[in-house]
DRENLUM-374476 format. One record per residue (C-alpha): x, y, z; residue in one letter; residue number from 1. Coordinates in Angstrom, 1 decimal, decimal comma. Last residue first. Layout:
BEGIN
<atom><east>X</east><north>Y</north><up>Z</up><residu>A</residu><num>NUM</num></atom>
...
//
This chain:
BEGIN
<atom><east>-17,0</east><north>70,2</north><up>-6,6</up><residu>X</residu><num>299</num></atom>
<atom><east>-15,0</east><north>71,1</north><up>-9,8</up><residu>X</residu><num>298</num></atom>
<atom><east>-11,6</east><north>70,3</north><up>-8,2</up><residu>X</residu><num>297</num></atom>
<atom><east>-13,1</east><north>67,0</north><up>-6,8</up><residu>X</residu><num>296</num></atom>
<atom><east>-14,1</east><north>65,8</north><up>-10,2</up><residu>X</residu><num>295</num></atom>
<atom><east>-10,9</east><north>66,9</north><up>-12,0</up><residu>X</residu><num>294</num></atom>
<atom><east>-8,8</east><north>65,2</north><up>-9,3</up><residu>X</residu><num>293</num></atom>
<atom><east>-11,1</east><north>62,1</north><up>-9,7</up><residu>X</residu><num>292</num></atom>
<atom><east>-10,3</east><north>61,8</north><up>-13,4</up><residu>X</residu><num>291</num></atom>
<atom><east>-6,6</east><north>62,1</north><up>-13,0</up><residu>X</residu><num>290</num></atom>
<atom><east>-6,5</east><north>59,8</north><up>-10,0</up><residu>X</residu><num>289</num></atom>
<atom><east>-8,4</east><north>57,2</north><up>-11,9</up><residu>X</residu><num>288</num></atom>
<atom><east>-5,8</east><north>57,4</north><up>-14,8</up><residu>X</residu><num>287</num></atom>
<atom><east>-2,9</east><north>57,2</north><up>-12,4</up><residu>X</residu><num>286</num></atom>
<atom><east>-4,6</east><north>54,1</north><up>-10,8</up><residu>X</residu><num>285</num></atom>
<atom><east>-5,0</east><north>52,5</north><up>-14,2</up><residu>X</residu><num>284</num></atom>
<atom><east>-1,3</east><north>53,0</north><up>-15,1</up><residu>X</residu><num>283</num></atom>
<atom><east>-0,3</east><north>51,2</north><up>-11,9</up><residu>X</residu><num>282</num></atom>
<atom><east>-2,7</east><north>48,3</north><up>-12,6</up><residu>X</residu><num>281</num></atom>
<atom><east>-1,4</east><north>48,0</north><up>-16,2</up><residu>X</residu><num>280</num></atom>
<atom><east>2,2</east><north>48,0</north><up>-15,2</up><residu>X</residu><num>279</num></atom>
<atom><east>1,7</east><north>45,2</north><up>-12,7</up><residu>X</residu><num>278</num></atom>
<atom><east>-0,4</east><north>43,0</north><up>-14,9</up><residu>X</residu><num>277</num></atom>
<atom><east>1,9</east><north>43,5</north><up>-17,9</up><residu>X</residu><num>276</num></atom>
<atom><east>5,1</east><north>42,7</north><up>-15,9</up><residu>X</residu><num>275</num></atom>
<atom><east>4,3</east><north>39,0</north><up>-16,1</up><residu>X</residu><num>274</num></atom>
<atom><east>4,6</east><north>39,1</north><up>-20,0</up><residu>X</residu><num>273</num></atom>
<atom><east>3,8</east><north>35,7</north><up>-21,5</up><residu>X</residu><num>272</num></atom>
<atom><east>1,8</east><north>34,7</north><up>-18,4</up><residu>X</residu><num>271</num></atom>
<atom><east>0,1</east><north>38,1</north><up>-18,5</up><residu>X</residu><num>270</num></atom>
<atom><east>-1,1</east><north>37,5</north><up>-22,1</up><residu>X</residu><num>269</num></atom>
<atom><east>-2,4</east><north>34,0</north><up>-21,3</up><residu>X</residu><num>268</num></atom>
<atom><east>-4,3</east><north>35,4</north><up>-18,2</up><residu>X</residu><num>267</num></atom>
<atom><east>-5,8</east><north>38,1</north><up>-20,4</up><residu>X</residu><num>266</num></atom>
<atom><east>-7,4</east><north>35,5</north><up>-22,6</up><residu>X</residu><num>265</num></atom>
<atom><east>-8,4</east><north>33,5</north><up>-19,6</up><residu>X</residu><num>264</num></atom>
<atom><east>-10,4</east><north>36,5</north><up>-18,4</up><residu>X</residu><num>263</num></atom>
<atom><east>-12,4</east><north>36,7</north><up>-21,6</up><residu>X</residu><num>262</num></atom>
<atom><east>-13,1</east><north>32,9</north><up>-21,6</up><residu>X</residu><num>261</num></atom>
<atom><east>-14,2</east><north>33,0</north><up>-18,0</up><residu>X</residu><num>260</num></atom>
<atom><east>-16,8</east><north>35,7</north><up>-18,8</up><residu>X</residu><num>259</num></atom>
<atom><east>-17,2</east><north>38,5</north><up>-16,4</up><residu>X</residu><num>258</num></atom>
<atom><east>-20,4</east><north>38,7</north><up>-14,4</up><residu>X</residu><num>257</num></atom>
<atom><east>-18,9</east><north>40,6</north><up>-11,4</up><residu>X</residu><num>256</num></atom>
<atom><east>-20,2</east><north>44,0</north><up>-12,6</up><residu>X</residu><num>255</num></atom>
<atom><east>-18,7</east><north>46,6</north><up>-10,2</up><residu>X</residu><num>254</num></atom>
<atom><east>-20,9</east><north>48,3</north><up>-7,7</up><residu>X</residu><num>253</num></atom>
<atom><east>-21,0</east><north>52,2</north><up>-8,0</up><residu>X</residu><num>252</num></atom>
<atom><east>-19,8</east><north>53,9</north><up>-4,8</up><residu>X</residu><num>251</num></atom>
<atom><east>-17,9</east><north>56,6</north><up>-6,8</up><residu>X</residu><num>250</num></atom>
<atom><east>-14,4</east><north>55,4</north><up>-5,8</up><residu>X</residu><num>249</num></atom>
<atom><east>-15,5</east><north>51,8</north><up>-6,6</up><residu>X</residu><num>248</num></atom>
<atom><east>-16,7</east><north>52,9</north><up>-10,1</up><residu>X</residu><num>247</num></atom>
<atom><east>-13,3</east><north>54,4</north><up>-10,7</up><residu>X</residu><num>246</num></atom>
<atom><east>-11,4</east><north>51,3</north><up>-9,5</up><residu>X</residu><num>245</num></atom>
<atom><east>-13,5</east><north>48,9</north><up>-11,6</up><residu>X</residu><num>244</num></atom>
<atom><east>-13,2</east><north>51,2</north><up>-14,7</up><residu>X</residu><num>243</num></atom>
<atom><east>-9,4</east><north>51,6</north><up>-14,1</up><residu>X</residu><num>242</num></atom>
<atom><east>-8,7</east><north>47,9</north><up>-14,0</up><residu>X</residu><num>241</num></atom>
<atom><east>-10,6</east><north>47,3</north><up>-17,2</up><residu>X</residu><num>240</num></atom>
<atom><east>-9,2</east><north>50,4</north><up>-18,9</up><residu>X</residu><num>239</num></atom>
<atom><east>-5,6</east><north>49,5</north><up>-18,0</up><residu>X</residu><num>238</num></atom>
<atom><east>-6,3</east><north>45,9</north><up>-19,2</up><residu>X</residu><num>237</num></atom>
<atom><east>-7,6</east><north>47,2</north><up>-22,5</up><residu>X</residu><num>236</num></atom>
<atom><east>-4,5</east><north>49,4</north><up>-22,8</up><residu>X</residu><num>235</num></atom>
<atom><east>-2,2</east><north>46,5</north><up>-22,3</up><residu>X</residu><num>234</num></atom>
<atom><east>-3,9</east><north>44,3</north><up>-24,9</up><residu>X</residu><num>233</num></atom>
<atom><east>-3,8</east><north>47,1</north><up>-27,5</up><residu>X</residu><num>232</num></atom>
<atom><east>-0,1</east><north>47,6</north><up>-26,8</up><residu>X</residu><num>231</num></atom>
<atom><east>0,6</east><north>43,9</north><up>-27,1</up><residu>X</residu><num>230</num></atom>
<atom><east>-1,2</east><north>43,7</north><up>-30,5</up><residu>X</residu><num>229</num></atom>
<atom><east>-4,6</east><north>41,9</north><up>-30,9</up><residu>X</residu><num>228</num></atom>
<atom><east>-6,5</east><north>44,9</north><up>-32,4</up><residu>X</residu><num>227</num></atom>
<atom><east>-4,1</east><north>47,4</north><up>-34,0</up><residu>X</residu><num>226</num></atom>
<atom><east>-2,0</east><north>49,9</north><up>-32,1</up><residu>X</residu><num>225</num></atom>
<atom><east>-1,4</east><north>53,6</north><up>-32,3</up><residu>X</residu><num>224</num></atom>
<atom><east>-0,3</east><north>54,3</north><up>-28,7</up><residu>X</residu><num>223</num></atom>
<atom><east>-2,3</east><north>55,8</north><up>-25,9</up><residu>X</residu><num>222</num></atom>
<atom><east>-0,5</east><north>57,0</north><up>-22,7</up><residu>X</residu><num>221</num></atom>
<atom><east>-0,3</east><north>60,8</north><up>-23,1</up><residu>X</residu><num>220</num></atom>
<atom><east>-1,7</east><north>61,5</north><up>-19,7</up><residu>X</residu><num>219</num></atom>
<atom><east>-4,0</east><north>64,3</north><up>-20,8</up><residu>X</residu><num>218</num></atom>
<atom><east>-3,3</east><north>66,3</north><up>-24,0</up><residu>X</residu><num>217</num></atom>
<atom><east>-1,9</east><north>63,1</north><up>-25,7</up><residu>X</residu><num>216</num></atom>
<atom><east>-5,0</east><north>61,1</north><up>-24,9</up><residu>X</residu><num>215</num></atom>
<atom><east>-4,6</east><north>58,3</north><up>-22,3</up><residu>X</residu><num>214</num></atom>
<atom><east>-7,3</east><north>59,8</north><up>-20,0</up><residu>X</residu><num>213</num></atom>
<atom><east>-9,8</east><north>59,0</north><up>-22,8</up><residu>X</residu><num>212</num></atom>
<atom><east>-9,2</east><north>55,2</north><up>-22,4</up><residu>X</residu><num>211</num></atom>
<atom><east>-10,1</east><north>55,6</north><up>-18,7</up><residu>X</residu><num>210</num></atom>
<atom><east>-13,3</east><north>57,4</north><up>-19,7</up><residu>X</residu><num>209</num></atom>
<atom><east>-14,2</east><north>54,5</north><up>-22,0</up><residu>X</residu><num>208</num></atom>
<atom><east>-14,0</east><north>52,0</north><up>-19,2</up><residu>X</residu><num>207</num></atom>
<atom><east>-15,9</east><north>54,4</north><up>-16,9</up><residu>X</residu><num>206</num></atom>
<atom><east>-18,7</east><north>54,5</north><up>-19,5</up><residu>X</residu><num>205</num></atom>
<atom><east>-19,0</east><north>50,7</north><up>-19,5</up><residu>X</residu><num>204</num></atom>
<atom><east>-18,9</east><north>50,6</north><up>-15,7</up><residu>X</residu><num>203</num></atom>
<atom><east>-21,6</east><north>53,2</north><up>-15,5</up><residu>X</residu><num>202</num></atom>
<atom><east>-23,9</east><north>51,5</north><up>-18,0</up><residu>X</residu><num>201</num></atom>
<atom><east>-23,5</east><north>48,3</north><up>-16,2</up><residu>X</residu><num>200</num></atom>
<atom><east>-24,3</east><north>50,0</north><up>-12,9</up><residu>X</residu><num>199</num></atom>
<atom><east>-27,5</east><north>51,4</north><up>-14,4</up><residu>X</residu><num>198</num></atom>
<atom><east>-28,7</east><north>47,9</north><up>-15,0</up><residu>X</residu><num>197</num></atom>
<atom><east>-30,3</east><north>46,4</north><up>-18,1</up><residu>X</residu><num>196</num></atom>
<atom><east>-28,5</east><north>48,8</north><up>-20,4</up><residu>X</residu><num>195</num></atom>
<atom><east>-30,4</east><north>50,3</north><up>-23,3</up><residu>X</residu><num>194</num></atom>
<atom><east>-31,9</east><north>52,9</north><up>-21,0</up><residu>X</residu><num>193</num></atom>
<atom><east>-28,5</east><north>54,6</north><up>-20,9</up><residu>X</residu><num>192</num></atom>
<atom><east>-28,5</east><north>55,3</north><up>-24,7</up><residu>X</residu><num>191</num></atom>
<atom><east>-25,6</east><north>53,6</north><up>-26,4</up><residu>X</residu><num>190</num></atom>
<atom><east>-22,3</east><north>55,3</north><up>-26,0</up><residu>X</residu><num>189</num></atom>
<atom><east>-19,8</east><north>57,3</north><up>-28,1</up><residu>X</residu><num>188</num></atom>
<atom><east>-16,8</east><north>59,0</north><up>-26,4</up><residu>X</residu><num>187</num></atom>
<atom><east>-15,1</east><north>61,6</north><up>-28,4</up><residu>X</residu><num>186</num></atom>
<atom><east>-11,6</east><north>63,0</north><up>-28,6</up><residu>X</residu><num>185</num></atom>
<atom><east>-12,0</east><north>63,1</north><up>-32,4</up><residu>X</residu><num>184</num></atom>
<atom><east>-8,7</east><north>61,4</north><up>-33,3</up><residu>X</residu><num>183</num></atom>
<atom><east>-8,9</east><north>59,4</north><up>-30,0</up><residu>X</residu><num>182</num></atom>
<atom><east>-12,3</east><north>57,8</north><up>-30,6</up><residu>X</residu><num>181</num></atom>
<atom><east>-13,5</east><north>56,3</north><up>-27,3</up><residu>X</residu><num>180</num></atom>
<atom><east>-16,0</east><north>53,5</north><up>-27,7</up><residu>X</residu><num>179</num></atom>
<atom><east>-19,3</east><north>52,0</north><up>-26,7</up><residu>X</residu><num>178</num></atom>
<atom><east>-21,4</east><north>50,7</north><up>-29,6</up><residu>X</residu><num>177</num></atom>
<atom><east>-24,8</east><north>50,9</north><up>-31,1</up><residu>X</residu><num>176</num></atom>
<atom><east>-24,8</east><north>54,7</north><up>-31,1</up><residu>X</residu><num>175</num></atom>
<atom><east>-27,5</east><north>56,8</north><up>-29,4</up><residu>X</residu><num>174</num></atom>
<atom><east>-25,4</east><north>59,0</north><up>-27,1</up><residu>X</residu><num>173</num></atom>
<atom><east>-22,5</east><north>61,2</north><up>-28,0</up><residu>X</residu><num>172</num></atom>
<atom><east>-19,9</east><north>63,0</north><up>-25,9</up><residu>X</residu><num>171</num></atom>
<atom><east>-17,8</east><north>65,7</north><up>-27,7</up><residu>X</residu><num>170</num></atom>
<atom><east>-14,5</east><north>67,5</north><up>-27,4</up><residu>X</residu><num>169</num></atom>
<atom><east>-14,1</east><north>65,8</north><up>-24,0</up><residu>X</residu><num>168</num></atom>
<atom><east>-13,5</east><north>67,4</north><up>-20,7</up><residu>X</residu><num>167</num></atom>
<atom><east>-16,6</east><north>69,0</north><up>-19,3</up><residu>X</residu><num>166</num></atom>
<atom><east>-19,3</east><north>66,9</north><up>-21,0</up><residu>X</residu><num>165</num></atom>
<atom><east>-17,3</east><north>63,7</north><up>-20,2</up><residu>X</residu><num>164</num></atom>
<atom><east>-16,7</east><north>64,6</north><up>-16,6</up><residu>X</residu><num>163</num></atom>
<atom><east>-20,4</east><north>65,5</north><up>-16,2</up><residu>X</residu><num>162</num></atom>
<atom><east>-21,4</east><north>62,0</north><up>-17,4</up><residu>X</residu><num>161</num></atom>
<atom><east>-19,1</east><north>60,3</north><up>-14,9</up><residu>X</residu><num>160</num></atom>
<atom><east>-20,3</east><north>62,5</north><up>-12,1</up><residu>X</residu><num>159</num></atom>
<atom><east>-23,9</east><north>61,7</north><up>-13,1</up><residu>X</residu><num>158</num></atom>
<atom><east>-23,2</east><north>58,0</north><up>-12,7</up><residu>X</residu><num>157</num></atom>
<atom><east>-21,7</east><north>58,6</north><up>-9,2</up><residu>X</residu><num>156</num></atom>
<atom><east>-25,2</east><north>59,6</north><up>-7,9</up><residu>X</residu><num>155</num></atom>
<atom><east>-26,2</east><north>55,9</north><up>-8,2</up><residu>X</residu><num>154</num></atom>
<atom><east>-29,8</east><north>55,0</north><up>-8,9</up><residu>X</residu><num>153</num></atom>
<atom><east>-30,6</east><north>51,6</north><up>-7,5</up><residu>X</residu><num>152</num></atom>
<atom><east>-31,0</east><north>48,5</north><up>-9,7</up><residu>X</residu><num>151</num></atom>
<atom><east>-28,0</east><north>46,5</north><up>-8,3</up><residu>X</residu><num>150</num></atom>
<atom><east>-28,9</east><north>47,3</north><up>-4,7</up><residu>X</residu><num>149</num></atom>
<atom><east>-26,2</east><north>49,2</north><up>-2,9</up><residu>X</residu><num>148</num></atom>
<atom><east>-23,3</east><north>47,5</north><up>-1,2</up><residu>X</residu><num>147</num></atom>
<atom><east>-23,2</east><north>48,2</north><up>2,5</up><residu>X</residu><num>146</num></atom>
<atom><east>-19,6</east><north>48,7</north><up>3,7</up><residu>X</residu><num>145</num></atom>
<atom><east>-18,6</east><north>46,1</north><up>6,2</up><residu>X</residu><num>144</num></atom>
<atom><east>-19,7</east><north>46,6</north><up>9,8</up><residu>X</residu><num>143</num></atom>
<atom><east>-17,8</east><north>47,3</north><up>13,0</up><residu>X</residu><num>142</num></atom>
<atom><east>-15,3</east><north>49,5</north><up>11,3</up><residu>X</residu><num>141</num></atom>
<atom><east>-11,7</east><north>48,3</north><up>11,9</up><residu>X</residu><num>140</num></atom>
<atom><east>-9,9</east><north>49,1</north><up>15,1</up><residu>X</residu><num>139</num></atom>
<atom><east>-7,0</east><north>46,7</north><up>14,5</up><residu>X</residu><num>138</num></atom>
<atom><east>-6,1</east><north>44,8</north><up>17,7</up><residu>X</residu><num>137</num></atom>
<atom><east>-2,6</east><north>45,4</north><up>19,0</up><residu>X</residu><num>136</num></atom>
<atom><east>-0,2</east><north>42,8</north><up>17,6</up><residu>X</residu><num>135</num></atom>
<atom><east>1,1</east><north>40,0</north><up>19,9</up><residu>X</residu><num>134</num></atom>
<atom><east>1,2</east><north>37,3</north><up>17,3</up><residu>X</residu><num>133</num></atom>
<atom><east>1,8</east><north>38,0</north><up>13,6</up><residu>X</residu><num>132</num></atom>
<atom><east>0,6</east><north>35,9</north><up>10,7</up><residu>X</residu><num>131</num></atom>
<atom><east>-2,9</east><north>37,4</north><up>10,7</up><residu>X</residu><num>130</num></atom>
<atom><east>-1,3</east><north>40,9</north><up>10,4</up><residu>X</residu><num>129</num></atom>
<atom><east>0,0</east><north>40,0</north><up>6,9</up><residu>X</residu><num>128</num></atom>
<atom><east>3,7</east><north>39,8</north><up>6,5</up><residu>X</residu><num>127</num></atom>
<atom><east>5,8</east><north>42,0</north><up>4,3</up><residu>X</residu><num>126</num></atom>
<atom><east>8,8</east><north>41,6</north><up>2,0</up><residu>X</residu><num>125</num></atom>
<atom><east>10,6</east><north>44,3</north><up>0,0</up><residu>X</residu><num>124</num></atom>
<atom><east>11,0</east><north>45,1</north><up>-3,7</up><residu>X</residu><num>123</num></atom>
<atom><east>12,9</east><north>47,1</north><up>-6,2</up><residu>X</residu><num>122</num></atom>
<atom><east>12,6</east><north>48,1</north><up>-9,9</up><residu>X</residu><num>121</num></atom>
<atom><east>14,9</east><north>50,9</north><up>-10,9</up><residu>X</residu><num>120</num></atom>
<atom><east>13,4</east><north>54,0</north><up>-12,6</up><residu>X</residu><num>119</num></atom>
<atom><east>15,6</east><north>56,3</north><up>-14,6</up><residu>X</residu><num>118</num></atom>
<atom><east>17,2</east><north>59,7</north><up>-14,1</up><residu>X</residu><num>117</num></atom>
<atom><east>20,1</east><north>61,1</north><up>-16,2</up><residu>X</residu><num>116</num></atom>
<atom><east>21,9</east><north>64,3</north><up>-15,2</up><residu>X</residu><num>115</num></atom>
<atom><east>24,2</east><north>65,8</north><up>-17,8</up><residu>X</residu><num>114</num></atom>
<atom><east>27,7</east><north>67,1</north><up>-17,3</up><residu>X</residu><num>113</num></atom>
<atom><east>28,8</east><north>69,3</north><up>-20,1</up><residu>X</residu><num>112</num></atom>
<atom><east>32,0</east><north>68,5</north><up>-22,0</up><residu>X</residu><num>111</num></atom>
<atom><east>30,3</east><north>69,6</north><up>-25,2</up><residu>X</residu><num>110</num></atom>
<atom><east>30,9</east><north>66,7</north><up>-27,5</up><residu>X</residu><num>109</num></atom>
<atom><east>31,8</east><north>64,0</north><up>-25,0</up><residu>X</residu><num>108</num></atom>
<atom><east>28,7</east><north>64,8</north><up>-22,9</up><residu>X</residu><num>107</num></atom>
<atom><east>29,6</east><north>63,8</north><up>-19,3</up><residu>X</residu><num>106</num></atom>
<atom><east>27,1</east><north>61,6</north><up>-17,6</up><residu>X</residu><num>105</num></atom>
<atom><east>25,8</east><north>62,1</north><up>-14,1</up><residu>X</residu><num>104</num></atom>
<atom><east>23,6</east><north>59,4</north><up>-12,5</up><residu>X</residu><num>103</num></atom>
<atom><east>20,3</east><north>59,3</north><up>-10,8</up><residu>X</residu><num>102</num></atom>
<atom><east>18,1</east><north>56,3</north><up>-9,7</up><residu>X</residu><num>101</num></atom>
<atom><east>14,4</east><north>56,7</north><up>-9,0</up><residu>X</residu><num>100</num></atom>
<atom><east>12,7</east><north>53,8</north><up>-7,1</up><residu>X</residu><num>99</num></atom>
<atom><east>10,0</east><north>51,7</north><up>-8,6</up><residu>X</residu><num>98</num></atom>
<atom><east>8,0</east><north>49,4</north><up>-6,3</up><residu>X</residu><num>97</num></atom>
<atom><east>7,1</east><north>45,8</north><up>-5,7</up><residu>X</residu><num>96</num></atom>
<atom><east>5,8</east><north>44,4</north><up>-2,5</up><residu>X</residu><num>95</num></atom>
<atom><east>6,6</east><north>40,7</north><up>-1,9</up><residu>X</residu><num>94</num></atom>
<atom><east>4,7</east><north>38,5</north><up>0,6</up><residu>X</residu><num>93</num></atom>
<atom><east>6,2</east><north>36,7</north><up>3,5</up><residu>X</residu><num>92</num></atom>
<atom><east>5,5</east><north>33,1</north><up>4,5</up><residu>X</residu><num>91</num></atom>
<atom><east>4,9</east><north>32,1</north><up>8,1</up><residu>X</residu><num>90</num></atom>
<atom><east>6,8</east><north>29,0</north><up>9,4</up><residu>X</residu><num>89</num></atom>
<atom><east>7,1</east><north>30,3</north><up>12,9</up><residu>X</residu><num>88</num></atom>
<atom><east>4,5</east><north>33,1</north><up>13,7</up><residu>X</residu><num>87</num></atom>
<atom><east>5,9</east><north>36,6</north><up>13,2</up><residu>X</residu><num>86</num></atom>
<atom><east>6,4</east><north>38,1</north><up>16,7</up><residu>X</residu><num>85</num></atom>
<atom><east>5,0</east><north>41,1</north><up>18,5</up><residu>X</residu><num>84</num></atom>
<atom><east>5,7</east><north>41,5</north><up>22,3</up><residu>X</residu><num>83</num></atom>
<atom><east>6,8</east><north>45,1</north><up>22,0</up><residu>X</residu><num>82</num></atom>
<atom><east>6,4</east><north>46,4</north><up>18,4</up><residu>X</residu><num>81</num></atom>
<atom><east>9,6</east><north>47,6</north><up>16,7</up><residu>X</residu><num>80</num></atom>
<atom><east>10,5</east><north>44,0</north><up>15,7</up><residu>X</residu><num>79</num></atom>
<atom><east>7,3</east><north>43,8</north><up>13,7</up><residu>X</residu><num>78</num></atom>
<atom><east>8,1</east><north>46,9</north><up>11,7</up><residu>X</residu><num>77</num></atom>
<atom><east>11,6</east><north>45,5</north><up>11,0</up><residu>X</residu><num>76</num></atom>
<atom><east>10,0</east><north>42,3</north><up>9,7</up><residu>X</residu><num>75</num></atom>
<atom><east>7,9</east><north>44,4</north><up>7,3</up><residu>X</residu><num>74</num></atom>
<atom><east>4,3</east><north>44,7</north><up>8,3</up><residu>X</residu><num>73</num></atom>
<atom><east>0,9</east><north>44,5</north><up>6,5</up><residu>X</residu><num>72</num></atom>
<atom><east>-2,4</east><north>45,7</north><up>7,9</up><residu>X</residu><num>71</num></atom>
<atom><east>-5,7</east><north>45,4</north><up>6,1</up><residu>X</residu><num>70</num></atom>
<atom><east>-7,5</east><north>43,3</north><up>8,8</up><residu>X</residu><num>69</num></atom>
<atom><east>-10,7</east><north>42,1</north><up>7,0</up><residu>X</residu><num>68</num></atom>
<atom><east>-9,4</east><north>38,6</north><up>6,9</up><residu>X</residu><num>67</num></atom>
<atom><east>-9,8</east><north>35,4</north><up>4,8</up><residu>X</residu><num>66</num></atom>
<atom><east>-6,0</east><north>35,1</north><up>4,6</up><residu>X</residu><num>65</num></atom>
<atom><east>-5,9</east><north>33,8</north><up>1,1</up><residu>X</residu><num>64</num></atom>
<atom><east>-9,1</east><north>35,4</north><up>-0,3</up><residu>X</residu><num>63</num></atom>
<atom><east>-9,6</east><north>38,8</north><up>1,4</up><residu>X</residu><num>62</num></atom>
<atom><east>-6,1</east><north>39,7</north><up>2,4</up><residu>X</residu><num>61</num></atom>
<atom><east>-4,5</east><north>38,0</north><up>-0,6</up><residu>X</residu><num>60</num></atom>
<atom><east>-6,7</east><north>39,9</north><up>-3,0</up><residu>X</residu><num>59</num></atom>
<atom><east>-6,1</east><north>43,2</north><up>-1,2</up><residu>X</residu><num>58</num></atom>
<atom><east>-2,4</east><north>42,6</north><up>-1,2</up><residu>X</residu><num>57</num></atom>
<atom><east>-2,4</east><north>42,1</north><up>-5,0</up><residu>X</residu><num>56</num></atom>
<atom><east>-4,8</east><north>44,9</north><up>-5,8</up><residu>X</residu><num>55</num></atom>
<atom><east>-3,2</east><north>47,4</north><up>-3,5</up><residu>X</residu><num>54</num></atom>
<atom><east>0,3</east><north>46,4</north><up>-4,7</up><residu>X</residu><num>53</num></atom>
<atom><east>-0,7</east><north>46,8</north><up>-8,3</up><residu>X</residu><num>52</num></atom>
<atom><east>-1,5</east><north>50,5</north><up>-7,8</up><residu>X</residu><num>51</num></atom>
<atom><east>-1,5</east><north>51,8</north><up>-4,3</up><residu>X</residu><num>50</num></atom>
<atom><east>-0,6</east><north>50,7</north><up>-0,7</up><residu>X</residu><num>49</num></atom>
<atom><east>-2,2</east><north>52,9</north><up>2,0</up><residu>X</residu><num>48</num></atom>
<atom><east>0,2</east><north>54,5</north><up>4,5</up><residu>X</residu><num>47</num></atom>
<atom><east>-0,8</east><north>53,6</north><up>8,1</up><residu>X</residu><num>46</num></atom>
<atom><east>2,9</east><north>54,1</north><up>9,1</up><residu>X</residu><num>45</num></atom>
<atom><east>3,4</east><north>50,8</north><up>11,1</up><residu>X</residu><num>44</num></atom>
<atom><east>0,6</east><north>48,6</north><up>9,7</up><residu>X</residu><num>43</num></atom>
<atom><east>1,4</east><north>49,5</north><up>6,1</up><residu>X</residu><num>42</num></atom>
<atom><east>-1,9</east><north>49,5</north><up>4,4</up><residu>X</residu><num>41</num></atom>
<atom><east>-4,2</east><north>47,3</north><up>2,3</up><residu>X</residu><num>40</num></atom>
<atom><east>-7,7</east><north>48,8</north><up>2,0</up><residu>X</residu><num>39</num></atom>
<atom><east>-10,3</east><north>47,9</north><up>4,6</up><residu>X</residu><num>38</num></atom>
<atom><east>-10,5</east><north>51,2</north><up>6,5</up><residu>X</residu><num>37</num></atom>
<atom><east>-10,5</east><north>53,0</north><up>3,2</up><residu>X</residu><num>36</num></atom>
<atom><east>-14,2</east><north>52,2</north><up>3,0</up><residu>X</residu><num>35</num></atom>
<atom><east>-15,9</east><north>51,8</north><up>-0,4</up><residu>X</residu><num>34</num></atom>
<atom><east>-14,1</east><north>48,6</north><up>-1,5</up><residu>X</residu><num>33</num></atom>
<atom><east>-11,4</east><north>48,5</north><up>-4,1</up><residu>X</residu><num>32</num></atom>
<atom><east>-9,8</east><north>45,2</north><up>-3,4</up><residu>X</residu><num>31</num></atom>
<atom><east>-12,2</east><north>42,9</north><up>-5,3</up><residu>X</residu><num>30</num></atom>
<atom><east>-12,9</east><north>44,0</north><up>-8,9</up><residu>X</residu><num>29</num></atom>
<atom><east>-9,3</east><north>43,6</north><up>-10,0</up><residu>X</residu><num>28</num></atom>
<atom><east>-9,4</east><north>39,8</north><up>-9,4</up><residu>X</residu><num>27</num></atom>
<atom><east>-12,1</east><north>39,2</north><up>-12,0</up><residu>X</residu><num>26</num></atom>
<atom><east>-12,3</east><north>35,4</north><up>-11,4</up><residu>X</residu><num>25</num></atom>
<atom><east>-12,7</east><north>33,3</north><up>-14,6</up><residu>X</residu><num>24</num></atom>
<atom><east>-10,6</east><north>30,4</north><up>-13,4</up><residu>X</residu><num>23</num></atom>
<atom><east>-7,6</east><north>31,5</north><up>-15,6</up><residu>X</residu><num>22</num></atom>
<atom><east>-8,0</east><north>34,9</north><up>-14,0</up><residu>X</residu><num>21</num></atom>
<atom><east>-7,5</east><north>33,3</north><up>-10,5</up><residu>X</residu><num>20</num></atom>
<atom><east>-4,4</east><north>31,6</north><up>-11,7</up><residu>X</residu><num>19</num></atom>
<atom><east>-3,1</east><north>34,9</north><up>-13,1</up><residu>X</residu><num>18</num></atom>
<atom><east>-3,6</east><north>36,5</north><up>-9,7</up><residu>X</residu><num>17</num></atom>
<atom><east>-1,7</east><north>33,7</north><up>-7,9</up><residu>X</residu><num>16</num></atom>
<atom><east>1,3</east><north>33,9</north><up>-10,3</up><residu>X</residu><num>15</num></atom>
<atom><east>1,5</east><north>37,7</north><up>-10,4</up><residu>X</residu><num>14</num></atom>
<atom><east>4,0</east><north>38,2</north><up>-7,5</up><residu>X</residu><num>13</num></atom>
<atom><east>6,3</east><north>35,3</north><up>-8,6</up><residu>X</residu><num>12</num></atom>
<atom><east>6,2</east><north>36,1</north><up>-12,3</up><residu>X</residu><num>11</num></atom>
<atom><east>7,1</east><north>39,8</north><up>-11,6</up><residu>X</residu><num>10</num></atom>
<atom><east>10,2</east><north>38,7</north><up>-9,7</up><residu>X</residu><num>9</num></atom>
<atom><east>11,3</east><north>36,3</north><up>-12,4</up><residu>X</residu><num>8</num></atom>
<atom><east>10,8</east><north>39,0</north><up>-15,0</up><residu>X</residu><num>7</num></atom>
<atom><east>12,8</east><north>41,4</north><up>-12,9</up><residu>X</residu><num>6</num></atom>
<atom><east>15,6</east><north>38,9</north><up>-12,4</up><residu>X</residu><num>5</num></atom>
<atom><east>15,8</east><north>38,3</north><up>-16,2</up><residu>X</residu><num>4</num></atom>
<atom><east>15,9</east><north>42,0</north><up>-16,9</up><residu>X</residu><num>3</num></atom>
<atom><east>18,7</east><north>42,7</north><up>-14,4</up><residu>X</residu><num>2</num></atom>
<atom><east>17,7</east><north>45,0</north><up>-11,5</up><residu>X</residu><num>1</num></atom>
//
């Protein structure tokens, strides 16, 4: 896909989310609910969407369509269902994905044929279940997941602590800041009782853990970048997305008290570079998968 077309596509799918960010809404904290029964999925195959598509479709499902039905269908999916039909005038939604492309190039010096692989941005369109007549009813759970009280103890917090002790060079309490130091492979945190809520401590720690996954010996994502640079901004978005996703996977409620000014700052960045939101969400999910794979392997 040509760069100008890709930018136009990214701008289209991120426009609504950026508008929410401008209003101070933390859109990345909404789609990752406890139960997979509510997560956006292809209505034909049952496959869950991931990365940016999960966040994007989950936001539309909850806020735009005001529905708990997580199913999305392509037009071909709908045609394959007897009696199903997309309601006249309904608008489709774009799903973005990367598809591998392979070509063979002859090395002029050696004459050897080399294989080159790159990722090509593609998309397809889907319709939410609420726009389709004649669908079989979705057998969603009878009750929404119960969110724990804000001041409860959460077992998932000990999981985060254990990951730090098992994977980092060091994990230090008692500082006056929360940070990951790449050169030392160290996370520094204030004492847990310095936080008004345990969930706030957990989300802060999860943010730093996501940064730590970017180390060279892990996912090799971190770049040397100063405050305010594009690379710095992208990594902070990855950590914000990842922290909310990681806490959600451990049944720890996300902190919804984000400042509107903070979010608007990210919105301005994403307007300048529409692909930033998509790329950061996808990187965040890879980071969360990396952490949870370690957790489940040790269980």
